[in-house]
Structures are given as structure tokens and as C-alpha cells.
DRENMI-45126 format. One record per atom (N, C-alpha, C): residue in one letter; x negated, y, z. Coordinates in pm, whole numbers, plus 50000, padded with zeros to 5 digits. Last residue first. Example, Ala and Ser with C-alpha at 12.3 -4.5 7.8 and 13.67 -1.06 7.14 Angstrom:
S487154977550708;S486334989450714;S487105000350787;A486814943150780;A487704955050780;A486804967050780;
//
This chain:
K846650434312600;K845780445112647;K845530455212536;P850140428112514;P848710425012515;P847900436912562;K852840433412754;K852200435212623;K850740430812630;A856050430312903;A854630426812904;A854070427912763;I858430452213027;I857960445512907;I856460442712920;L861350459313218;L859910456413218;L859550448513092;V863740485413249;V863360472913185;V861850471513189;Q863750505413466;Q864960499413409;Q864640485813347;P861680516913614;P861470514513471;P862700509613396;S860960535413847;S862290530413809;S862300527913658;G857770525013931;G858820534813957;G860180528813932;T856000506313846;T856150507713990;T857210517914028;P856080509113560;P856640497413626;P856850498713777;Y857110542813469;Y856080532613487;Y856640521213572;A860320546513303;A859270550913395;A858220539913402;S861910535713113;S862200549413153;S861170555113249;R860530510813053;R861280518212952;R861480532912989;G857160500613127;G858530503613166;G859220512013060;C854770473913092;C855340486713052;C856790488113100;L851650460113157;L853070459413186;L853670473213165;K849040443112978;K849610455113038;K851120453413054;G846310420113028;G847400425912951;G847870438813014;D844230391313048;D844370405813063;D845490411012973;K846150362113116;K845080368513042;K845280383513056;T848280356313263;T847290345713253;T846110350013167;F850070376613490;F849350375913363;F848320364613367;T853280375413626;T851880371513645;T851220369913507;V856040390613781;V855270389113658;V853830385513692;S859380389713903;S857950388113930;S857230384613800;Q862160407013996;Q861450402313877;Q859970401613912;S865130402414202;S863750406314178;S863200400314049;V867450407214423;V867410406614277;V866030411514235;K866820408914691;K867770398714650;K867800396914498;S865210430014725;S864690417414777;S865590405814736;S865850444614399;S865830444914544;S865200431914593;Y867050462314124;Y865940454314176;Y865920455814327;G870620461814072;G869400468814110;G868320459114153;S872550455713796;S872030449713919;S870720456613953;Q875460462913612;Q874150467513657;Q873790460613787;A877740466413347;A877160457613448;A875770462613482;S880910478813213;S879480479313238;S879050469113343;L883170470912963;L882950471013107;L881460469613135;E885020485512707;E883740480012747;E883550481712897;V888360476912637;V887460486312703;V886160479312740;V890040457912561;V889150462912456;V888150472812514;T890400429812782;T890610444012753;T889650448112641;M890660401312743;M890940407812871;M891270422612851;G889740389412518;G891060385512566;G891480392212694;S886440395712617;S887310389912516;S888630385112576;N884450406812775;N885820411612793;N886820405812692;S881670401812959;S882400395712850;S883890398712866;V879890430713051;V880830420313094;V881570415012972;G878300451112944;G877650440113015;G878550428913060;G878120473512780;G879090462912751;G878650450212818;S876070487812903;S877360494312882;S878460484212850;F873960479413155;F874460474313028;F875870479613005;K871400496313303;K872850495213303;K873320491013164;Y868410482513441;Y869120488513328;Y870620486313340;A868030486913799;A867730480613671;A868570487313562;K866760508614052;K867860504013969;K867350497413841;S864450497814314;S864910506714206;S866030500314126;S862530468114399;S863240480514433;S863520488314305;T860880447214338;T861930444814437;T862650457514479;K858750431314127;K859640443014131;K860820440114222;S855540422814146;S856840417914189;S857740430014210;L852900417813914;L853760427113987;L855040419914026;G849460406513880;G850830408613835;G851580418113925;S846540386213789;S847260396413867;S848680398013814;G845410368613612;G845680363813748;G846420373713835;K843720393613431;K844110379613437;K844300375313583;E844880427113511;E843860417113481;E844450403013487;Y846830452213360;Y846750441813461;Y845730431413417;P847600487413303;P846860475013275;P846880465313392;T850810502213229;T849650501413317;T848960487913294;C852940524013030;C852240511513057;C851090513113156;K855580533712877;K854920537813001;K854230525613062;K857000524812661;K855690530712635;K854950535212760;A859240503312511;A858720507612640;A857290512412620;S862190490412350;S860930498112347;S860540502312488;P863370456012337;P863520470312365;P862160477312359;L864040431412098;L863020436712187;L863230451612210;T867250416712104;T866280425012035;T865310431112135;R867580385112285;R868020398412245;R866880406012176;N868900354112387;N867830361312318;N868370374612267;L870310347412707;L870510350612566;L869310357712509;T871130324312949;T870060332912900;T870230334912750;S873090318213232;S873040318513086;S871950328313046;T874410300913516;T873350308613449;T873480307513299;G876520301113812;G876190297013677;G875110305913617;G878880321614000;G877620314613980;G877400310813836;R881100336814069;R881310322614042;R880010314814024;W882240362814282;W881140357114205;W881360342214189;G885190384114259;G884250375114324;G883210369914227;V886700401814121;V887140398714257;V886200389114329;P886530428713892;P885920416413944;P886380414214087;E889570440413721;E888400442113808;E887820428613850;I891900460713602;I891190448613560;I889830449413627;K894670474613769;K893220474213751;K892800460613698;F897310497913803;F896870484813756;F895360485313729;V899280513214043;V898040514213968;V897630500113931;D902330529214135;D901630517314091;D900340521014018;S904460540114401;S903520543214292;S902700530914262;C907980537314486;C906580533414499;C905750538214379;T910280562014614;T909900551414521;T908410548914532;W910930566814966;W910450571514836;W910240559514744;G911560555815205;G912450566215156;G912060571715020;A908230549315301;A909660547115326;A910480558915276;T905930546015042;T906270553415163;T907780552515180;C903690523814884;C905070527714913;C905140535615043;T901660513214626;T901710521214749;T903130526314766;V900260485814472;V901520492814495;V901470500014629;Y898220474814226;Y898170480614360;Y899410489414377;Q897780446414043;Q898670457814060;Q898590462214206;R895120433213846;R895830434613971;R896690447213972;K893600409013658;K894380421313646;K895250422113772;Q890310396213743;Q891770395713745;Q892360409313707;Y887300376413721;Y888060388713691;Y889560386213696;H884370364613863;H885810362013849;H886540375313830;F881270360713693;F882090367313794;F883560365013760;L878240343413619;L879690344513606;L880330351613725;T875260357913468;T875930348913561;T877420351913556;R872430362013250;R873840363713284;R874270353813391;Y869640379813119;Y870150369613210;Y871600372613246;K868110383412804;K868980389212907;K869570377712987;V864830384912650;V866040378112694;V866830386712792;S862280379412459;S863130391012488;S864510385412521;K858900367112459;K860330365412481;K861000379112489;K855990349612440;K856710360812378;K858220358412385;G855250333012758;G855040336812618;G855900348412572;T857770320512982;T856380322012940;T856340326412793;R859840321813264;R859690324713121;R858210326513089;T861350300013493;T860180308113460;T860080309613308;G864770301613627;G863570295313575;G862460305213544;F866920312113752;F866870313713606;F865620307713545;N868790300414013;N867440301013961;N867490301613808;I870820314314274;I870700307414145;I869300310014089;T872120311714604;T871020315414516;T871070307514386;S875310324814724;S874200315214726;S873160319714623;S877110344414690;S877190337314818;S876120326414829;S876710377514556;S876580362914546;S876620356714684;S879130404714530;S877890398414577;S877930383314565;R880100434514356;R880410421114403;R879110413614430;S881300467114325;S880160458614357;S880640445214410;R882860482714058;R883110475414182;R881900466314206;T883250515313904;T882680501913915;T883090495714049;G885100537813680;G884290534013796;G883810519613791;S887050530313440;S887140539513553;S886370534113671;A888190527313110;A887100524613204;A887130534913315;K891700522413071;K890500530413048;K889440526613152;F894560507412917;F893490507213017;F892310515812973;T896460505112725;T896530517112810;T895390517812911;G896410481512586;G896000493512515;G896010506112599;K899100466612757;K897960464912667;K897670477812592;K900110481313069;K900390476412935;K899110475812852;G899840492713316;G899430478813302;G899640473113164;T900310519013385;T901450510813343;T901120496013334;S898010531613448;S899160534813533;S900370526113499;S894860514413458;S896040518913382;S897160522013480;V891330508013435;V892500512413512;V893610517113418;A888560486113471;A889470493113381;A890770495913454;V885230485413594;V886650483813623;V887440491713519;G881950469613589;G882950479013543;G884380475113575;L879870462413872;L880580458213752;L881730467713718;S876920458014023;S877930468314005;S878600466013870;S875980430614226;S876010436914095;S877150446914091;S873820417614482;S875050424214439;S874880430514302;A872830389114674;A872540398514566;A873850404814521;S873440369614855;S873760383414893;S873310393714790;K870980347414732;K872160349314817;K872260363814864;T869350359714427;T869490351514547;T870750355014626;Y867930357814147;Y869230363314187;Y869680354914307;S864870363813986;S865560357814099;S866850365214130;F862770355413719;F863850364213764;F864640357113872;K859420354713629;K860490347713701;K861500357913751;A856960350113381;A857920359113446;A859030350813510;K853650349913264;K854730342213323;K855660351813398;V851600354212973;V852300359813088;V853370349913135;Y850500354712700;Y849740351812822;Y850380358312944;A851620362712468;A851820348612503;A851250345312641;T853380393712453;T852140386312470;T852450372012512;T855640407312461;T855050406012327;T853690399212335;S858620403112648;S857170401912639;S856740400612494;A861270410812877;A860720410512742;A859200409712748;W864380406913051;W862920405413047;W862460404912902;Q867060414913273;Q866480414913138;Q864970413713149;G870210408713451;G868790411613437;G868310410413294;V872900404313449;V872310408013578;V870820411113567;Y875880405313259;Y874420406613262;Y873940410913401;A878470381513297;A878020395413315;A876500395513324;W881210361713191;W879760363713197;W879450378613213;R883960353013393;R883450361313284;R881940363413301;S886580331013490;S885160334713495;S884740342513371;G889980343813502;G888960333713528;G887550339413526;Y892030361213479;Y891220359113360;Y890110348813380;D895240362813587;D893930357513626;D893150354213500;K897480389213634;K896860380013539;K895490375713590;V898470400713869;V899320400013750;V898800389613652;V898470399114204;V897700394314090;V898640392413971;S898910427314410;S899540415914343;S898690412114222;I898520443314717;I897840438614596;I898620426914540;S899860472714885;S899740458414863;S899040455614731;T900240496215143;T899640493315013;T899470478115000;S902530518715310;S901840505815296;S901270504515156;M903850541915549;M903160539415423;M902510525615423;Q904800552715780;Q905780546415692;Q905170543115555;T902840566015903;T903290553815971;T904340546515889;V902540589215760;V901680578015723;V902100565115792;D904580611215638;D904580602415754;D903810589715720;R905100627415428;R903920630715508;R903810622015633;G907430626015289;G906230620815224;G904960624015299;D909670633115424;D908970643915353;D907700639115284;A912860617215444;A911400616315452;A910740627215369;N915510614315437;N915040627415484;N913520627815492;S917480596615195;S916270598015276;S915980612515314;S919470591515017;S919820591115159;S918640593815252;A918250592614767;A919290602314799;A919600602914948;S914670589414776;S916000583714767;S917040593714817;K912330607714585;K912930605114716;K914330599514697;Q909830595914360;Q911140602114384;Q911670598214522;V906480604914265;V907460595514316;V908740603114350;T903940609214034;T905100615414096;T906070604614139;Q900340605314065;Q901670601114020;Q902770608414096;A897130614813933;A898110614414041;A899470610813982;S895740617713701;S895640604713766;S896570603513886;S896020643913627;S896780634013552;S896740620213616;S896240664813927;S895550658613813;S896430648013747;G897270674614157;G897760680714034;G897160674413910;L895980663714365;L897340658914341;L897980665314218;N892970653614402;N893600664714330;N894990659914289;F890810644614671;F892020642214591;F892480655014525;S887640629514759;S888540641014748;S889680637914651;V885440614514966;V886520611414873;V887490623214873;T882390604815078;T883150616715042;T884170613014934;A881590584515364;A881750586215220;A882530599115197;P879520588515656;P880790590115583;P880660591215432;S878170563415814;S877650574715739;S878740577915638;G879290549616130;G879380552115987;G878620564115938;T879270520316347;T879320534616321;T879300537016170;V880310496016567;V880120499116426;V880280514116404;A880790487416828;A879570495216802;A879320497916654;G882480470916970;G882990484016928;G881860493216887;D881590445717018;D881200456017115;D881750469717082;A882490432716794;A883000428416924;A882710438717032;A880930445216599;A882380447216599;A882980443616734;A878410435116665;A878650449516675;A880140452516679;A878810408116607;A878500412116744;A878770426916766;R879220409616332;R880300404816417;R880070408716563;A876690418616253;A877870426916227;A879030422716315;A875090397016322;A874870409916388;A876070419216370;D876160377816145;D876220375616290;D876050388816366;A875550388615896;A876950387215934;A877090385316084;S873180412515833;S873380399615898;S874830398915942;Y871310431015604;Y872630427915655;Y872640413815712;S869150459615549;S869390445315566;S870780443315624;K869400485415451;K868080479015450;K868200463915468;A871800500515239;A871540492115356;A870170485315344;A872240512315001;A871430520015095;A871100511815220;D873950497514848;D872530496814811;D871640505114904;V876600518914931;V876200506114874;V874780507314819;A876170539415224;A876400538115081;A875910524515031;V877160523315537;V876400533015457;V876760531115310;L878050516215854;L878590515915719;L877930527115640;R875940499316086;R876400511816026;R876960509315887;A875540484016402;A875830482416259;A876390495416205;P873080497216630;P874460494216592;P874600492516441;G869670486816563;G870710492216650;G872100488416605;A868870480116230;A868390485616357;A869570491116437;S870110466616019;S868650466016031;S868130470916166;T872630463815923;T872380459016059;T870880458516089;D874910480115735;D873470479415756;D873240475315902;L877520474315511;L877060473615649;L875550471715655;Q878640497215268;Q877890485015298;Q877390485615441;R881640507115095;R880530509715187;R879870496315219;Q883580520414824;Q882960509314893;Q881840514214985;F886840532114721;F885420534314751;F884900522414829;D889550542214505;D888780532214580;D887400537614616;T892660560714518;T891300558514469;T890600548214557;T895740576514436;T895040565114495;T893650563914435;Q898210600814507;Q897010597114433;Q896270586214510;V901390615914469;V900580605514532;V899360602814444;R904000638814533;R902750636014461;R901870626514541;S906200646614679;S906410637014571;S905140633214496;G904510652714975;G905800653014908;G905890642514801;D901510641114933;D902100653614981;D903420655314906;Q899150615914996;Q900510619414954;Q900930632615016;A896420595114915;A896870608314962;A898270610814910;V894570566614996;V895800571814938;V896120585414999;A891890544614933;A892340556814999;A893540562414923;T890700513014991;T891590520714905;T892090532614986;F887470496915016;F888580504515074;F889420511014963;T885340469615073;T886080477514975;T887300483915040;V882100463715192;V883520464415226;V884200473815127;I879270442715191;I880020453315123;I881510452215156;G877590422915283;G878040433015379;G878840444215317;A877110403315106;A876070413515117;A876450424515215;P879460387515117;P878170381715159;P877030391715173;D881800413215239;D881430402215150;D880040397015190;A883920421415518;A882650422815445;A882380410615358;L886320414215645;L886310425315551;L885050426215466;T886110394615834;T887110392715729;T887040403315621;A884000403115992;A884060389015954;A885040386815840;T884380429316070;T883510426715955;T883600412415906;D886520446816206;D886510432416181;D885690429016057;F885600469516445;F885720467716300;F885530453116265;S886670490116685;S886410476016664;S886670473016517;A887020517116637;A886050513116739;A885730498216730;P887170526416291;P887790521016411;P886740516016509;V885730555816170;V885580541316176;V886300536416301;A888030582816087;A886940576616161;A886900561616142;I888530606715842;I889040594315900;I887880586815962;T889310640215780;T888280630615819;T888960618615881;Y890070667015549;Y890460656115638;Y889240647715671;R891160699015424;R890110689515463;R890650678915558;G892790719915357;G892920707515280;G891910696915318;N892710740215529;N891790741115415;N891850728615326;N894420732115728;N894820743615645;N893920745715524;D893930696115703;D894080708715775;D894450720015680;A895600665115647;A894750675815595;A895010688815670;T895610639015879;T896400649715818;T895460660615771;A894800603715849;A894540617415893;A895490626915824;S894050569315940;S894780579715867;S894440593315924;G892750535515894;G892960547915967;G893670558115881;V893250509615791;V892040512415868;V892230524815954;L895770485715728;L895440499815749;L894180501015834;P895420458015503;P895520463515638;P895090478115645;M897390451115223;M896090456215267;M896230462315406;T899170421415157;T899200435015211;T897810439115256;A899370402914852;A898830404414988;A898900419015029;T900780379214626;T900710393014677;T900160392814818;A900520359314321;A900500361114467;A900350375814505;G900230357614048;G901580358314102;G901650360714252;Q897260339014060;Q898190346713977;Q899600345814033;K895870338714395;K896130332914264;K897150341414188;L893340352614601;L894720352514555;L894840346414416;N890870355914705;N891240342214671;N892690341214622;N890610381214789;N889870377614667;N890150363314623;S891850382615029;S892620387114913;S891920383714782;A889930375915214;A890910365615177;A891700369515053;Q888620399415266;Q887980390015174;Q888950379015129;A890760428115254;A890260416415326;A889680406515226;E890320460415194;E890520448115120;E889910436615198;A892030486115380;A890870477615352;A891260465315272;F893120520215347;F893410506015364;F892180497915323;V893690552015471;V892700543015414;V893070528615450;A895610581215399;A895480568315467;A894450559915394;V896610614115443;V895630605315380;V895530592615463;K899080638815387;K898650627015461;K897680618715379;A899000674615401;A899060662115325;A898530650515409;G898550697815542;G899610689015590;G899740676015513;A897580716515262;A897640715715408;A898810706915449;A896050714315005;A897330707915037;A897400705715187;P894580743314864;P894550732814967;P895950727514996;S895130746914506;S895080752414642;S895110741114744;G895570737714255;G894200737414303;G894040743114442;A898180735514193;A897530748014153;A896070748614198;A898820710314305;A898920712514161;A898170724814113;G896440707114581;G897710705214512;G897630708614365;V893780688214734;V894310700314674;V895570697014597;V891950676414999;V893140673714920;V893640687014866;T888590665015072;T889620675215062;T890790670214978;G886840644315314;G886990650815184;G888070661415189;S885500613715447;S886010627315462;S886100633515324;V885170582615621;V885360590115497;V885890603915530;L884290574915875;L884210565515764;L884260573015632;A882610590316148;A883480591316032;A883220580115932;E882190571016458;E881840581016358;E882740580216236;T884850558516641;T883460563116654;T883190573416545;P887990557716825;P887170557316705;P885740561816732;T889710537917045;T888760549017043;T887870548316920;A891230515617052;A891910528017018;A890960539717005;A891600480516988;A890760492017020;A891430504816975;G893090459116902;G893350464317034;G892540476417070;A891320454916649;A891980445616737;A892080451016879;A891620468816374;A891200474016503;A891900466016611;V892570451116171;V891300458216159;V890780462716294;T894960439916261;T893960431316197;T892600438016195;N896480460916349;N895930452016450;N894870442816392;A897170471616100;A896340479516192;A895720470516296;G898820451415990;G897540454615929;G896630462016023;I901030453116164;I900270440616154;I898890443216097;L901850479116107;L901350476016240;L900580463016241;L902680476615838;L901580485515873;L900990481916008;T904890459315851;T903710455615774;T902500463715818;S906660474816005;S906210461816054;S904930457515985;L907000496215832;L906410498615963;L905890485616022;L908230483715611;L906920490115598;L906250492015731;L910660474715722;L909710465215665;L908320471115656;T911850498915794;T911560488915897;T910560478715849;S912240512515553;S911220517315645;S910880507015750;P912540495415241;P913080498715372;P911990502315470;V911510510614939;V911260500015036;V911810504015172;V912490514814608;V912530520514742;V912430509214842;R910390511514317;R911450506814404;R911370513914537;K909060505714002;K909440515914098;K910580510814184;M906570495313803;M907590489913891;M907880500014000;
//
């Protein structure tokens, strides 16, 4: 969908969005994102404009056919080396931007003349000590919505910058056209806006969040997926939105808003745990006044729905083992779990396999207790390391 948008409409939209994120504050703190912009020949795109927009949590409740404008977080101009930095606004509205685990989703757009490129990145609020900080997803030690809101009110949200770079000469960049009556050079970020439209609502889709296996009858295992647990789920992207044009492209982390219980497993088992996430096909439209708009279509998770499902699966192999006595065990609360390449149920949605991964943490944990001497084995490392999958075996 290509169209020219009046500049007065875009400017009005942009100013409303800016006030939503930085409520009256004008002094930025630390960097949110930095990187480089290069042109078609790989040379620095000096003077290119980069803007970052945020996904408000309210947008995750959009119904099919609805549209929402993404508020502007900040912008920058690339220097002579093509480098840019965008700061965290001094007042950051975490109440509307962060999900239950403190994860905030951003869309970054770079434009230089007729070339435009769009990409996403996510950060997570860490309120474990001092000012709230935006850090890499899964790097946050703890998150409290109340603490984040207090930090935003004090203008105390800081950042550990993400790195996002653009190549305007790549196939993922798009070419837009300037209207005949326009003098715009495609470098005026005050005339840029980004919106989200829901093209198709696919409803709830099962996604794997954990796995357990045992070849001994003398063990008990409990898998926990509690409030604020997050899963990294696959995203499919297309420049046209047409069937057969989508390709797997990155992931999106989504978090639970309450706790679900998968129960206790005993004896010889090999199972995978699933819960439901809400998926939609969305169109992201970026427009700069005087130019046609660029479009990106995404099939992506927009929220968590809950529910539980346990499926029997083939026993995986694991040879890195350690012994455990009767009555002893292990509680796994750290490291990444196994990444399921086809972890999201995609029937009727896309032929592209969408991955699913949930890291072991205080929110997503596996506890094991032996009722008779045995051993616990990991697939890629010993159980206390990053085993991906845990398997109980006889002594």
C-alpha cells in the first residue's frame, strides 16, 4: 500500500506520540540505541535520519482492521561516519510501554532520500538497584512495575544501549517516491510517522515453553511458568504481505501476566510443555511527508493467552551426567533452554517454521527430586551449566 500523507497530519500525529513517551521532559539521559547507517555502496550515509518509535501495550489489544500510531521516542542525524545515537527520554512512560516482565518493543527507521529501512529491537527494564535501566532482554535481574513508574516520574530511567545498524543498499530496504509537488529531502524526522494495522487475527497458537524426560521411575519433576515469565517466539516478515512471501526473521519476546501450573511428572516420561500465545498478521507503515509510504508485514506474537498442554515426545539423548542420591535433586533457574525450531503451531498462518525458546530463570524453572539414587543428564552441558534439556536416568 503506497500513498502520500499530508505533512500537517503527520506532524500532528508525531507530536501527540512524543508527548505520550516524554511527558513534558526535554533532557535525555543515557543512550537507548546507537549504530551506523550505510548507503547503497556501503559508504556512510551522512545526514540520514533515524527515528525510534515505541509499541504501547494498548496496541497489543488491537482487533482485526484496527490501526494505532506508534509514539516517537527519539531521533538523530547520522554523522559523517554514518554513526548515530538516540537517548532515553528523561521521562519514560513504562506504565504503558512495558509488558509484565518489563520488556519494551521498539521500531527503528532510517531514511536517506528515497531509501528507507525498518527494524525492531527490544529492551527490558531492570529495577534491581538504583535507577531503572533498559538492558538486553533476559539481562534484567528483577523488574517491578511500581519501581519503574517511580523512576519514570523522577526522570531516572537510564539505558545500556542496543546496537542497531542499517544498510540502505540491502534487499530489506525499500524505495519510496517523492510526490511531484514536494521539496522534501527525506531527512526531516519531524515529518515521519509509523503506524500498526492488524490485517489478520490468527487467535491463540500453542508454543513450546519447556521439556522434560526421564528413563527412571524414581524421580519427580515440576515445571513452572510463573507471572512475568518470557518466551522468545519466531516472527515471519514480508514486504508485500502475500501468501508464500513470508520468511522467518528474528524473534519477539512476550511475557505471562499470571502463573500456570503444569503439574508434577513422575516415572518414565518424555514430554514437551506448551502454552498459548496470541498471533496476528500486522502491517507496519512508515510515512514521511511528501513521499510515498513504505510497508512491512509481520506475522508475530502480540500477547500471552495462558492454558497448558503436554505432549509426549521422542526421548532426546543426553550424556553429560552427574549422580544424585535418594531425596536430593536440582532446581534449574538459569541458562537458556532448548530452542524449538518449529515451536509455534503455524497451521493456516504461514508455512514458515516459527521458533520458540524459554530460558530457565526464577520465572521459568525445572525442579527435580530423586526418590531413589539416580543421575541427571544434560544434552549440551552438565545440568548445572547450560544443558538445554534435562533427562533423569537410573544410577
